[in-house]
PANU-552867 format. One record per residue (C-alpha): residue number from 1; x, y, z; chain; residue in three letters. Coordinates in nm, 4 decimals, padded with zeros to 6 digits. Last residue first. Layout:
<atom seq="NUM" xx="X" yy="Y" zz="Z" mol="A" type="ALA"/>
...
***
This chain:
<atom seq="283" xx="03.4265" yy="04.6430" zz="04.0518" mol="A" type="SER"/>
<atom seq="282" xx="03.4847" yy="04.9540" zz="03.8562" mol="A" type="MET"/>
<atom seq="281" xx="03.6836" yy="04.7614" zz="03.5889" mol="A" type="ALA"/>
<atom seq="280" xx="03.4580" yy="04.4594" zz="03.5404" mol="A" type="CYS"/>
<atom seq="279" xx="03.1911" yy="04.7133" zz="03.4844" mol="A" type="ALA"/>
<atom seq="278" xx="03.3418" yy="04.8893" zz="03.2209" mol="A" type="GLN"/>
<atom seq="277" xx="03.4202" yy="04.5206" zz="03.0132" mol="A" type="GLU"/>
<atom seq="276" xx="03.0641" yy="04.4215" zz="03.0718" mol="A" type="GLY"/>
<atom seq="275" xx="03.0137" yy="04.1730" zz="03.3473" mol="A" type="LYS"/>
<atom seq="274" xx="02.7858" yy="03.8318" zz="03.2769" mol="A" type="PHE"/>
<atom seq="273" xx="02.5437" yy="03.6316" zz="03.3279" mol="A" type="ASP"/>
<atom seq="272" xx="02.5020" yy="03.3725" zz="03.0564" mol="A" type="ILE"/>
<atom seq="271" xx="02.1491" yy="03.1617" zz="03.0625" mol="A" type="THR"/>
<atom seq="270" xx="02.0888" yy="02.8698" zz="02.8395" mol="A" type="GLY"/>
<atom seq="269" xx="01.8531" yy="02.6577" zz="02.6197" mol="A" type="THR"/>
<atom seq="268" xx="01.9353" yy="02.3785" zz="02.3972" mol="A" type="MET"/>
<atom seq="267" xx="01.7077" yy="02.2074" zz="02.1345" mol="A" type="ALA"/>
<atom seq="266" xx="01.4583" yy="02.4486" zz="02.0628" mol="A" type="LEU"/>
<atom seq="265" xx="01.2629" yy="02.3447" zz="01.7664" mol="A" type="ARG"/>
<atom seq="264" xx="01.2710" yy="02.5738" zz="01.4363" mol="A" type="GLY"/>
<atom seq="263" xx="01.2737" yy="02.2437" zz="01.2066" mol="A" type="ALA"/>
<atom seq="262" xx="01.6199" yy="02.2796" zz="01.1367" mol="A" type="ALA"/>
<atom seq="261" xx="01.7226" yy="02.2466" zz="01.4835" mol="A" type="ASP"/>
<atom seq="260" xx="01.7234" yy="02.5760" zz="01.7075" mol="A" type="THR"/>
<atom seq="259" xx="01.9911" yy="02.6388" zz="01.9685" mol="A" type="THR"/>
<atom seq="258" xx="01.9529" yy="02.8631" zz="02.2524" mol="A" type="TRP"/>
<atom seq="257" xx="02.1293" yy="03.1719" zz="02.4229" mol="A" type="VAL"/>
<atom seq="256" xx="01.9493" yy="03.3997" zz="02.7014" mol="A" type="GLU"/>
<atom seq="255" xx="02.1453" yy="03.6649" zz="02.7966" mol="A" type="ALA"/>
<atom seq="254" xx="02.2177" yy="03.8528" zz="03.1486" mol="A" type="ALA"/>
<atom seq="253" xx="02.3723" yy="04.1795" zz="03.2712" mol="A" type="ALA"/>
<atom seq="252" xx="02.0867" yy="04.3975" zz="03.1119" mol="A" type="GLY"/>
<atom seq="251" xx="01.8661" yy="04.1700" zz="02.9221" mol="A" type="ALA"/>
<atom seq="250" xx="02.0157" yy="04.0279" zz="02.6074" mol="A" type="ARG"/>
<atom seq="249" xx="01.8897" yy="03.7964" zz="02.3344" mol="A" type="ARG"/>
<atom seq="248" xx="02.1154" yy="03.5319" zz="02.1451" mol="A" type="LEU"/>
<atom seq="247" xx="02.0960" yy="03.2122" zz="01.9222" mol="A" type="ASN"/>
<atom seq="246" xx="02.3002" yy="02.9622" zz="01.7601" mol="A" type="LEU"/>
<atom seq="245" xx="02.0912" yy="02.7768" zz="01.4781" mol="A" type="SER"/>
<atom seq="244" xx="02.1343" yy="02.4312" zz="01.3606" mol="A" type="PHE"/>
<atom seq="243" xx="02.1825" yy="02.2518" zz="00.9801" mol="A" type="PRO"/>
<atom seq="242" xx="02.1068" yy="01.9377" zz="00.8994" mol="A" type="ALA"/>
<atom seq="241" xx="02.2158" yy="01.5650" zz="00.9314" mol="A" type="THR"/>
<atom seq="240" xx="02.4953" yy="01.6174" zz="01.1725" mol="A" type="ASP"/>
<atom seq="239" xx="02.2374" yy="01.5879" zz="01.4871" mol="A" type="PHE"/>
<atom seq="238" xx="02.1191" yy="01.7637" zz="01.7253" mol="A" type="LEU"/>
<atom seq="237" xx="01.9750" yy="01.6142" zz="02.0751" mol="A" type="PRO"/>
<atom seq="236" xx="01.6614" yy="01.7393" zz="02.2809" mol="A" type="GLN"/>
<atom seq="235" xx="01.5858" yy="01.9580" zz="02.5282" mol="A" type="ARG"/>
<atom seq="234" xx="01.9627" yy="02.0301" zz="02.6732" mol="A" type="ALA"/>
<atom seq="233" xx="01.9618" yy="02.2365" zz="02.9566" mol="A" type="ARG"/>
<atom seq="232" xx="02.2031" yy="02.5077" zz="03.0109" mol="A" type="PHE"/>
<atom seq="231" xx="02.3595" yy="02.7546" zz="03.2870" mol="A" type="SER"/>
<atom seq="230" xx="02.6181" yy="02.9844" zz="03.2310" mol="A" type="PHE"/>
<atom seq="229" xx="02.8191" yy="03.2240" zz="03.5191" mol="A" type="ARG"/>
<atom seq="228" xx="03.0592" yy="03.5007" zz="03.5685" mol="A" type="LYS"/>
<atom seq="227" xx="03.1172" yy="03.5627" zz="03.1191" mol="A" type="VAL"/>
<atom seq="226" xx="03.3150" yy="03.8920" zz="03.1313" mol="A" type="ILE"/>
<atom seq="225" xx="03.2383" yy="04.0800" zz="02.8403" mol="A" type="ALA"/>
<atom seq="224" xx="03.4873" yy="04.2970" zz="02.6266" mol="A" type="GLY"/>
<atom seq="223" xx="03.3670" yy="04.2465" zz="02.2956" mol="A" type="PRO"/>
<atom seq="222" xx="02.9376" yy="04.0715" zz="02.3060" mol="A" type="THR"/>
<atom seq="221" xx="02.8333" yy="03.9664" zz="01.9869" mol="A" type="GLU"/>
<atom seq="220" xx="03.1457" yy="03.7189" zz="01.9537" mol="A" type="ARG"/>
<atom seq="219" xx="03.1382" yy="03.6632" zz="02.3002" mol="A" type="LEU"/>
<atom seq="218" xx="02.7853" yy="03.5560" zz="02.3085" mol="A" type="PHE"/>
<atom seq="217" xx="02.8243" yy="03.3258" zz="01.9540" mol="A" type="HIS"/>
<atom seq="216" xx="03.1360" yy="03.1546" zz="02.1488" mol="A" type="ASP"/>
<atom seq="215" xx="02.9147" yy="03.0998" zz="02.4698" mol="A" type="VAL"/>
<atom seq="214" xx="02.6657" yy="02.8963" zz="02.2525" mol="A" type="LEU"/>
<atom seq="213" xx="02.9276" yy="02.7406" zz="02.0284" mol="A" type="LEU"/>
<atom seq="212" xx="03.0535" yy="02.6044" zz="02.3715" mol="A" type="THR"/>
<atom seq="211" xx="02.7203" yy="02.4898" zz="02.5051" mol="A" type="ALA"/>
<atom seq="210" xx="02.6566" yy="02.2918" zz="02.1466" mol="A" type="ALA"/>
<atom seq="209" xx="03.0219" yy="02.1637" zz="02.2089" mol="A" type="TYR"/>
<atom seq="208" xx="02.9207" yy="02.0503" zz="02.5428" mol="A" type="PRO"/>
<atom seq="207" xx="02.6096" yy="01.8371" zz="02.4156" mol="A" type="GLY"/>
<atom seq="206" xx="02.8088" yy="01.7010" zz="02.1769" mol="A" type="HIS"/>
<atom seq="205" xx="02.6353" yy="01.6533" zz="01.8141" mol="A" type="VAL"/>
<atom seq="204" xx="02.4841" yy="01.3415" zz="01.7767" mol="A" type="VAL"/>
<atom seq="203" xx="02.5781" yy="01.1299" zz="01.4342" mol="A" type="LEU"/>
<atom seq="202" xx="02.2823" yy="01.0454" zz="01.2401" mol="A" type="GLY"/>
<atom seq="201" xx="01.8801" yy="00.9323" zz="01.2782" mol="A" type="PRO"/>
<atom seq="200" xx="01.9763" yy="00.7845" zz="01.6022" mol="A" type="TYR"/>
<atom seq="199" xx="01.8677" yy="00.4642" zz="01.7402" mol="A" type="GLY"/>
<atom seq="198" xx="02.1405" yy="00.3556" zz="02.0120" mol="A" type="GLU"/>
<atom seq="197" xx="02.2865" yy="00.0658" zz="01.8250" mol="A" type="ALA"/>
<atom seq="196" xx="02.2194" yy="00.0619" zz="01.4537" mol="A" type="ASN"/>
<atom seq="195" xx="02.1615" yy="00.4374" zz="01.3828" mol="A" type="ARG"/>
<atom seq="194" xx="02.4679" yy="00.6001" zz="01.5994" mol="A" type="ALA"/>
<atom seq="193" xx="02.6708" yy="00.2710" zz="01.5491" mol="A" type="TYR"/>
<atom seq="192" xx="02.6543" yy="00.3053" zz="01.2162" mol="A" type="ASP"/>
<atom seq="191" xx="02.7390" yy="00.6502" zz="01.2111" mol="A" type="ARG"/>
<atom seq="190" xx="03.0443" yy="00.6159" zz="01.4189" mol="A" type="ASP"/>
<atom seq="189" xx="03.1951" yy="00.9494" zz="01.4746" mol="A" type="TYR"/>
<atom seq="188" xx="02.9722" yy="01.1425" zz="01.7628" mol="A" type="HIS"/>
<atom seq="187" xx="02.7339" yy="00.8497" zz="01.8499" mol="A" type="ILE"/>
<atom seq="186" xx="03.0901" yy="00.6215" zz="01.9483" mol="A" type="ARG"/>
<atom seq="185" xx="03.1883" yy="00.8105" zz="02.2815" mol="A" type="HIS"/>
<atom seq="184" xx="03.5647" yy="00.8096" zz="02.2708" mol="A" type="GLY"/>
<atom seq="183" xx="03.5762" yy="01.1515" zz="02.4071" mol="A" type="ASN"/>
<atom seq="182" xx="03.9500" yy="01.2756" zz="02.4080" mol="A" type="PHE"/>
<atom seq="181" xx="03.8320" yy="01.6509" zz="02.4655" mol="A" type="THR"/>
<atom seq="180" xx="03.9583" yy="01.7879" zz="02.1877" mol="A" type="LEU"/>
<atom seq="179" xx="03.9497" yy="01.4628" zz="01.9807" mol="A" type="ALA"/>
<atom seq="178" xx="03.5488" yy="01.4334" zz="02.0261" mol="A" type="SER"/>
<atom seq="177" xx="03.5712" yy="01.8153" zz="01.9422" mol="A" type="TYR"/>
<atom seq="176" xx="03.7597" yy="01.7164" zz="01.5769" mol="A" type="ARG"/>
<atom seq="175" xx="03.5687" yy="01.4303" zz="01.5248" mol="A" type="PHE"/>
<atom seq="174" xx="03.2410" yy="01.6459" zz="01.5500" mol="A" type="LEU"/>
<atom seq="173" xx="03.3762" yy="01.8973" zz="01.3216" mol="A" type="ALA"/>
<atom seq="172" xx="03.4688" yy="01.6415" zz="01.0638" mol="A" type="VAL"/>
<atom seq="171" xx="03.1514" yy="01.4421" zz="01.0852" mol="A" type="PRO"/>
<atom seq="170" xx="02.9794" yy="01.7834" zz="00.9838" mol="A" type="ASP"/>
<atom seq="169" xx="02.7428" yy="02.0330" zz="01.1940" mol="A" type="PRO"/>
<atom seq="168" xx="02.6197" yy="02.3089" zz="00.9703" mol="A" type="THR"/>
<atom seq="167" xx="02.5835" yy="02.6102" zz="01.1850" mol="A" type="VAL"/>
<atom seq="166" xx="02.3688" yy="02.9078" zz="01.1392" mol="A" type="ILE"/>
<atom seq="165" xx="02.4080" yy="03.2433" zz="01.3375" mol="A" type="ARG"/>
<atom seq="164" xx="02.1629" yy="03.4234" zz="01.5098" mol="A" type="THR"/>
<atom seq="163" xx="02.1714" yy="03.7603" zz="01.6793" mol="A" type="ALA"/>
<atom seq="162" xx="01.8778" yy="03.9441" zz="01.8705" mol="A" type="ASP"/>
<atom seq="161" xx="01.6592" yy="03.6417" zz="01.9020" mol="A" type="ALA"/>
<atom seq="160" xx="01.2885" yy="03.6177" zz="01.9261" mol="A" type="VAL"/>
<atom seq="159" xx="01.1897" yy="03.3609" zz="02.1816" mol="A" type="PRO"/>
<atom seq="158" xx="01.0747" yy="02.9984" zz="02.0823" mol="A" type="VAL"/>
<atom seq="157" xx="00.7683" yy="02.9033" zz="02.2235" mol="A" type="GLU"/>
<atom seq="156" xx="00.7924" yy="02.5330" zz="02.3243" mol="A" type="VAL"/>
<atom seq="155" xx="00.5786" yy="02.2587" zz="02.1727" mol="A" type="ALA"/>
<atom seq="154" xx="00.7252" yy="01.9671" zz="02.3035" mol="A" type="ARG"/>
<atom seq="153" xx="00.9110" yy="01.6630" zz="02.1069" mol="A" type="ALA"/>
<atom seq="152" xx="00.7993" yy="01.2992" zz="02.1803" mol="A" type="PRO"/>
<atom seq="151" xx="01.0394" yy="01.1238" zz="02.3927" mol="A" type="ALA"/>
<atom seq="150" xx="01.2828" yy="00.8857" zz="02.1585" mol="A" type="ASP"/>
<atom seq="149" xx="01.3196" yy="00.5306" zz="02.2771" mol="A" type="GLY"/>
<atom seq="148" xx="01.6808" yy="00.3695" zz="02.3018" mol="A" type="PRO"/>
<atom seq="147" xx="01.7021" yy="00.3397" zz="02.6582" mol="A" type="GLY"/>
<atom seq="146" xx="01.8065" yy="00.6568" zz="02.9138" mol="A" type="ARG"/>
<atom seq="145" xx="02.0629" yy="00.7632" zz="03.1074" mol="A" type="TYR"/>
<atom seq="144" xx="02.0881" yy="01.1135" zz="03.1895" mol="A" type="VAL"/>
<atom seq="143" xx="02.4192" yy="01.3340" zz="03.3103" mol="A" type="LEU"/>
<atom seq="142" xx="02.3856" yy="01.6221" zz="03.4867" mol="A" type="ASP"/>
<atom seq="141" xx="02.7315" yy="01.8180" zz="03.5359" mol="A" type="GLN"/>
<atom seq="140" xx="02.7141" yy="02.1288" zz="03.8533" mol="A" type="ARG"/>
<atom seq="139" xx="03.0339" yy="02.3220" zz="03.7989" mol="A" type="GLU"/>
<atom seq="138" xx="03.2335" yy="02.5441" zz="04.0425" mol="A" type="GLU"/>
<atom seq="137" xx="03.5411" yy="02.7381" zz="03.8904" mol="A" type="ILE"/>
<atom seq="136" xx="03.8356" yy="02.9267" zz="04.0311" mol="A" type="ALA"/>
<atom seq="135" xx="03.8790" yy="02.8372" zz="04.3797" mol="A" type="LEU"/>
<atom seq="134" xx="04.2559" yy="02.9085" zz="04.4923" mol="A" type="ALA"/>
<atom seq="133" xx="04.5224" yy="02.6473" zz="04.4928" mol="A" type="GLY"/>
<atom seq="132" xx="04.7318" yy="02.7521" zz="04.1967" mol="A" type="ASP"/>
<atom seq="131" xx="04.4155" yy="02.7039" zz="04.0283" mol="A" type="CYS"/>
<atom seq="130" xx="04.1292" yy="02.5293" zz="04.1567" mol="A" type="PHE"/>
<atom seq="129" xx="03.8392" yy="02.3497" zz="03.9921" mol="A" type="ILE"/>
<atom seq="128" xx="03.5144" yy="02.2159" zz="04.1990" mol="A" type="ASP"/>
<atom seq="127" xx="03.3142" yy="01.9731" zz="04.0026" mol="A" type="HIS"/>
<atom seq="126" xx="03.0043" yy="01.8620" zz="04.1221" mol="A" type="ARG"/>
<atom seq="125" xx="02.8183" yy="01.5806" zz="03.9748" mol="A" type="LEU"/>
<atom seq="124" xx="02.4681" yy="01.4487" zz="03.9171" mol="A" type="THR"/>
<atom seq="123" xx="02.3847" yy="01.1287" zz="03.7754" mol="A" type="VAL"/>
<atom seq="122" xx="02.0299" yy="01.0845" zz="03.6203" mol="A" type="PHE"/>
<atom seq="121" xx="01.8908" yy="00.7877" zz="03.5530" mol="A" type="VAL"/>
<atom seq="120" xx="01.5106" yy="00.7634" zz="03.3393" mol="A" type="LEU"/>
<atom seq="119" xx="01.3101" yy="00.4938" zz="03.2755" mol="A" type="PRO"/>
<atom seq="118" xx="01.0610" yy="00.5061" zz="02.9773" mol="A" type="GLY"/>
<atom seq="117" xx="01.0363" yy="00.7513" zz="02.6673" mol="A" type="SER"/>
<atom seq="116" xx="00.7420" yy="00.9458" zz="02.8315" mol="A" type="SER"/>
<atom seq="115" xx="00.9533" yy="00.9803" zz="03.1626" mol="A" type="GLY"/>
<atom seq="114" xx="00.9942" yy="00.7501" zz="03.4480" mol="A" type="THR"/>
<atom seq="113" xx="01.2293" yy="00.8754" zz="03.7038" mol="A" type="ARG"/>
<atom seq="112" xx="01.5630" yy="00.7323" zz="03.8970" mol="A" type="ALA"/>
<atom seq="111" xx="01.7603" yy="00.9411" zz="04.0919" mol="A" type="THR"/>
<atom seq="110" xx="02.1516" yy="00.9575" zz="04.1468" mol="A" type="VAL"/>
<atom seq="109" xx="02.3149" yy="01.2321" zz="04.3902" mol="A" type="ASP"/>
<atom seq="108" xx="02.6400" yy="01.4416" zz="04.4194" mol="A" type="ALA"/>
<atom seq="107" xx="02.9094" yy="01.2254" zz="04.2821" mol="A" type="ILE"/>
<atom seq="106" xx="03.2180" yy="01.4248" zz="04.3715" mol="A" type="ARG"/>
<atom seq="105" xx="03.5060" yy="01.5579" zz="04.1700" mol="A" type="SER"/>
<atom seq="104" xx="03.7945" yy="01.7967" zz="04.2620" mol="A" type="ARG"/>
<atom seq="103" xx="04.0029" yy="01.9215" zz="03.9493" mol="A" type="ARG"/>
<atom seq="102" xx="04.3277" yy="02.0528" zz="03.9691" mol="A" type="GLU"/>
<atom seq="101" xx="04.5115" yy="02.3402" zz="03.7973" mol="A" type="ILE"/>
<atom seq="100" xx="04.8453" yy="02.4502" zz="03.7544" mol="A" type="ALA"/>
<atom seq="99" xx="04.8812" yy="02.7865" zz="03.5621" mol="A" type="ALA"/>
<atom seq="98" xx="05.0006" yy="02.7880" zz="03.1990" mol="A" type="GLY"/>
<atom seq="97" xx="04.7327" yy="03.0001" zz="03.0891" mol="A" type="ILE"/>
<atom seq="96" xx="04.5636" yy="03.1801" zz="03.3377" mol="A" type="PRO"/>
<atom seq="95" xx="04.2488" yy="03.1117" zz="03.4787" mol="A" type="VAL"/>
<atom seq="94" xx="04.0257" yy="03.4139" zz="03.5611" mol="A" type="HIS"/>
<atom seq="93" xx="03.8167" yy="03.3917" zz="03.8846" mol="A" type="THR"/>
<atom seq="92" xx="03.4734" yy="03.2907" zz="04.0205" mol="A" type="HIS"/>
<atom seq="91" xx="03.3735" yy="03.1561" zz="03.7387" mol="A" type="PHE"/>
<atom seq="90" xx="03.0290" yy="02.9495" zz="03.7883" mol="A" type="VAL"/>
<atom seq="89" xx="02.9358" yy="02.6773" zz="03.5481" mol="A" type="VAL"/>
<atom seq="88" xx="02.5811" yy="02.4996" zz="03.5588" mol="A" type="GLU"/>
<atom seq="87" xx="02.5000" yy="02.2060" zz="03.4168" mol="A" type="GLY"/>
<atom seq="86" xx="02.2162" yy="02.0062" zz="03.1839" mol="A" type="SER"/>
<atom seq="85" xx="02.1296" yy="01.6687" zz="03.0414" mol="A" type="ALA"/>
<atom seq="84" xx="02.4574" yy="01.5327" zz="02.8866" mol="A" type="TRP"/>
<atom seq="83" xx="02.3673" yy="01.2465" zz="02.7674" mol="A" type="MET"/>
<atom seq="82" xx="02.4313" yy="00.8850" zz="02.8063" mol="A" type="ARG"/>
<atom seq="81" xx="02.2245" yy="00.6244" zz="02.5965" mol="A" type="ARG"/>
<atom seq="80" xx="02.2349" yy="00.2341" zz="02.6821" mol="A" type="PRO"/>
<atom seq="79" xx="02.0480" yy="00.1696" zz="03.0032" mol="A" type="LEU"/>
<atom seq="78" xx="02.2166" yy="-00.0335" zz="03.2659" mol="A" type="PRO"/>
<atom seq="77" xx="02.3559" yy="00.2260" zz="03.5261" mol="A" type="VAL"/>
<atom seq="76" xx="02.7031" yy="00.1061" zz="03.6752" mol="A" type="PRO"/>
<atom seq="75" xx="02.7733" yy="00.3897" zz="03.8629" mol="A" type="PRO"/>
<atom seq="74" xx="03.0518" yy="00.6650" zz="03.7736" mol="A" type="LEU"/>
<atom seq="73" xx="03.3647" yy="00.6490" zz="03.9512" mol="A" type="PHE"/>
<atom seq="72" xx="03.4371" yy="00.2892" zz="03.8694" mol="A" type="ASP"/>
<atom seq="71" xx="03.1341" yy="00.1095" zz="03.7941" mol="A" type="GLY"/>
<atom seq="70" xx="03.0497" yy="00.1783" zz="03.4102" mol="A" type="ARG"/>
<atom seq="69" xx="03.3354" yy="00.0896" zz="03.1263" mol="A" type="LYS"/>
<atom seq="68" xx="03.5105" yy="00.3690" zz="03.0062" mol="A" type="PRO"/>
<atom seq="67" xx="03.3202" yy="00.5342" zz="02.6968" mol="A" type="HIS"/>
<atom seq="66" xx="03.3294" yy="00.3988" zz="02.3360" mol="A" type="GLY"/>
<atom seq="65" xx="02.9779" yy="00.2464" zz="02.3493" mol="A" type="ASP"/>
<atom seq="64" xx="03.1103" yy="-00.0804" zz="02.3539" mol="A" type="VAL"/>
<atom seq="63" xx="03.3123" yy="-00.0267" zz="02.7187" mol="A" type="ASP"/>
<atom seq="62" xx="03.6693" yy="00.1087" zz="02.7357" mol="A" type="ILE"/>
<atom seq="61" xx="03.8430" yy="-00.0645" zz="02.9992" mol="A" type="ALA"/>
<atom seq="60" xx="04.0862" yy="-00.2475" zz="02.7872" mol="A" type="SER"/>
<atom seq="59" xx="04.1754" yy="00.0716" zz="02.5850" mol="A" type="GLN"/>
<atom seq="58" xx="04.3203" yy="00.2064" zz="02.8948" mol="A" type="ARG"/>
<atom seq="57" xx="04.1424" yy="00.4819" zz="03.0700" mol="A" type="ALA"/>
<atom seq="56" xx="04.2967" yy="00.8422" zz="03.0086" mol="A" type="HIS"/>
<atom seq="55" xx="03.9869" yy="01.0774" zz="03.0612" mol="A" type="PRO"/>
<atom seq="54" xx="04.0993" yy="01.4454" zz="03.0132" mol="A" type="LEU"/>
<atom seq="53" xx="04.1470" yy="01.6655" zz="03.3176" mol="A" type="PHE"/>
<atom seq="52" xx="04.1372" yy="01.9910" zz="03.0490" mol="A" type="TYR"/>
<atom seq="51" xx="03.9799" yy="02.0541" zz="02.7381" mol="A" type="LEU"/>
<atom seq="50" xx="03.6285" yy="02.1026" zz="02.9284" mol="A" type="TRP"/>
<atom seq="49" xx="03.8531" yy="02.3879" zz="03.1341" mol="A" type="HIS"/>
<atom seq="48" xx="03.7955" yy="02.6113" zz="02.7938" mol="A" type="GLY"/>
<atom seq="47" xx="03.4155" yy="02.6345" zz="02.9155" mol="A" type="LEU"/>
<atom seq="46" xx="03.5134" yy="03.0026" zz="02.9341" mol="A" type="PRO"/>
<atom seq="45" xx="03.8464" yy="03.1144" zz="02.7931" mol="A" type="PRO"/>
<atom seq="44" xx="04.1471" yy="02.9886" zz="02.9603" mol="A" type="VAL"/>
<atom seq="43" xx="04.3538" yy="03.3242" zz="02.9859" mol="A" type="GLU"/>
<atom seq="42" xx="04.6575" yy="03.5197" zz="02.8183" mol="A" type="GLY"/>
<atom seq="41" xx="04.4443" yy="03.7111" zz="02.5772" mol="A" type="GLU"/>
<atom seq="40" xx="04.0740" yy="03.7730" zz="02.6885" mol="A" type="ILE"/>
<atom seq="39" xx="03.8699" yy="03.5611" zz="02.4648" mol="A" type="TRP"/>
<atom seq="38" xx="03.6850" yy="03.6599" zz="02.1087" mol="A" type="PRO"/>
<atom seq="37" xx="03.9466" yy="03.4284" zz="01.9212" mol="A" type="PRO"/>
<atom seq="36" xx="04.1620" yy="03.6327" zz="01.6499" mol="A" type="THR"/>
<atom seq="35" xx="04.1834" yy="03.3712" zz="01.3425" mol="A" type="GLU"/>
<atom seq="34" xx="03.8526" yy="03.1731" zz="01.4903" mol="A" type="HIS"/>
<atom seq="33" xx="03.7263" yy="02.8897" zz="01.3151" mol="A" type="ASP"/>
<atom seq="32" xx="03.5373" yy="02.7475" zz="01.6025" mol="A" type="LEU"/>
<atom seq="31" xx="03.7377" yy="02.4354" zz="01.5425" mol="A" type="LEU"/>
<atom seq="30" xx="04.0841" yy="02.6109" zz="01.4741" mol="A" type="ALA"/>
<atom seq="29" xx="04.0009" yy="02.8165" zz="01.8562" mol="A" type="ALA"/>
<atom seq="28" xx="03.9288" yy="02.4968" zz="01.9931" mol="A" type="LEU"/>
<atom seq="27" xx="04.2829" yy="02.3212" zz="01.8732" mol="A" type="GLY"/>
<atom seq="26" xx="04.4580" yy="02.6792" zz="01.9868" mol="A" type="ALA"/>
<atom seq="25" xx="04.3035" yy="02.6486" zz="02.3485" mol="A" type="LEU"/>
<atom seq="24" xx="04.4007" yy="02.2660" zz="02.3115" mol="A" type="PRO"/>
<atom seq="23" xx="04.7766" yy="02.3897" zz="02.2711" mol="A" type="VAL"/>
<atom seq="22" xx="04.7750" yy="02.6779" zz="02.5596" mol="A" type="PRO"/>
<atom seq="21" xx="04.8265" yy="02.4749" zz="02.8369" mol="A" type="SER"/>
<atom seq="20" xx="04.6490" yy="02.5288" zz="03.1557" mol="A" type="ALA"/>
<atom seq="19" xx="04.8284" yy="02.2135" zz="03.3358" mol="A" type="CYS"/>
<atom seq="18" xx="04.6720" yy="01.9402" zz="03.4981" mol="A" type="ASP"/>
<atom seq="17" xx="04.5639" yy="01.7810" zz="03.8153" mol="A" type="GLY"/>
<atom seq="16" xx="04.2834" yy="01.5265" zz="03.8897" mol="A" type="ALA"/>
<atom seq="15" xx="04.0863" yy="01.4456" zz="04.1967" mol="A" type="ARG"/>
<atom seq="14" xx="03.7924" yy="01.1974" zz="04.2464" mol="A" type="GLU"/>
<atom seq="13" xx="03.5274" yy="01.1746" zz="04.5085" mol="A" type="GLU"/>
<atom seq="12" xx="03.2654" yy="00.9195" zz="04.5611" mol="A" type="ARG"/>
<atom seq="11" xx="02.9607" yy="01.0751" zz="04.7312" mol="A" type="GLY"/>
<atom seq="10" xx="02.6959" yy="00.9288" zz="04.5804" mol="A" type="ILE"/>
<atom seq="9" xx="02.7714" yy="00.5534" zz="04.4200" mol="A" type="TRP"/>
<atom seq="8" xx="02.5777" yy="00.3464" zz="04.6963" mol="A" type="GLN"/>
<atom seq="7" xx="02.3090" yy="00.5213" zz="04.4928" mol="A" type="LYS"/>
<atom seq="6" xx="02.3542" yy="00.2730" zz="04.2033" mol="A" type="LEU"/>
<atom seq="5" xx="02.2678" yy="-00.0283" zz="04.4733" mol="A" type="HIS"/>
<atom seq="4" xx="01.9337" yy="00.1732" zz="04.5858" mol="A" type="GLU"/>
<atom seq="3" xx="01.8550" yy="00.2076" zz="04.2150" mol="A" type="ILE"/>
<atom seq="2" xx="01.8396" yy="-00.1517" zz="04.1243" mol="A" type="ASP"/>
<atom seq="1" xx="01.7270" yy="-00.1423" zz="03.7675" mol="A" type="MET"/>
***
């Protein structure tokens, strides 16, 4: 693998425009099983921007894994597995429903490492999202590419939660999230491919879907809160083979959130910085 060749993608930029339509948000509310969502009415909810700026690669440009072929905006990493490893989203201001929005994306870094499962390549993207010309959201997105082997699970102490909710993933929910985000990655809906080509035990729960569920869990449990920053790290994947839990523990103006699999192991961890309704009104 020629990492110096892959580093030539650092600095590449891409722009996309969209409108903050209410249509995908209605689909998200249905997927999250809300009759009345715990979001501020008339605004795009935290992480709702992931439902916009959808990829529109032609069918002839789709690779065997269901993603667009590598080598255009993203570097042509020759490792088969691609996962969303971690990220951070900073919310500067709200995005009204119906507003014109623009995303400016840049490849910030490409690095190679060797993990317990073999070679890894990390690609860091930076997204700036503008609403009617003003910066509304800043985002860092870390992708990891790896071989077919799994890293051994590390024993990590699991915190005690203030609030826990159990989620039972199923193929329909995973397919609906794929449809909302126009995500063709076959590990989320093609069980034979997930097992035989990429070596997973079942369908993989999307990293951004798990992150969205964690923020939704926080909003359900913290009425009136305004999310200012959300950072997260995927420690190991979740699958549709067993239920998993959403967990929350508050500490002042921040909250720890995490998912655990059926065996009680940490899968995704995150931190939410927020303002309460009263604090926001006085700021």
